[in-house]
N, C-alpha and C positions, 0 to 999 in steps of 0.2 A: 226784050222785056225793062232792061236801065229805063230805055227813055216811058215806054208807060208810065213805071214808079215815079217818075220825077215829075211827071205830070199828074198824075194824081195826088202826089206829095203837094208841088206848087198850086194845086186848088184845095187841099186840104187846109194849108197854110194861111190863104186868102179867106176862106170863108171864117176860120177858127180868127184872126182879126178884125172881120166883120163884127161876129159875134161877141168878142169882148166886151166886157165894160171896164170902165176906168174905176180902180180903187179909191174909196173915200178915206181924208186923213181921220184917227179920231181923233176926235177934239173934245173927252172927258177928260177930268182934273185925274190926278194920283189916287183920291180918294174914292172915288166915283170908278175907277178902275177895279181897284182894291175892295171894296164893299160888292161891286163883281161878284170876281173871284171866291171871296167868303160865301156867299150867297148859294154860287153854286155846288161849293162842297159837301157832300155826302153829310148827313144829321151824326151819324155814329161815330165819327171823328176819327175813323181807321181807315183808312185805303183797302188794306189788303186785308179783311175779314176772312177768318179760316173756315167758318162756315159758307160765306156765299162763292170762296175759292171749290169747296168741297161738294157744293151742289153742283154749282157751273161743269166740273170734271164727270160726273156721272149722268147729266147730261148728254154732253158730247159721248157718250159710249165710252169714258175711257177703260171700262174694265170689262171681258166679256166673262161669260159665263163659263166655265168647266165642261169640257166635251163639244162647242161648239165651235170646232174648227173642220175643216174639210179633210176628215180621215175618209182612208178606202173604204169603199162599201164590200162587204163580204154576203156570200151567201149564208144563209141560216138553214 
């Protein structure tokens, strides 16, 4: 089993080396980098806006409605 996994890993590493590409250095000036950072910031100015966090929590189903748990069923 270990021999099979070792061979598989060896093939995966070889494929990764073939498919990887060399990264190019960033040749922008410091001013260009700072301008790009400023342009990518949100327009509101505040990163952690309260309304955004509240809507995200409700979207994820943060609060369940009461009485929706898995209670035991009873015959009535």
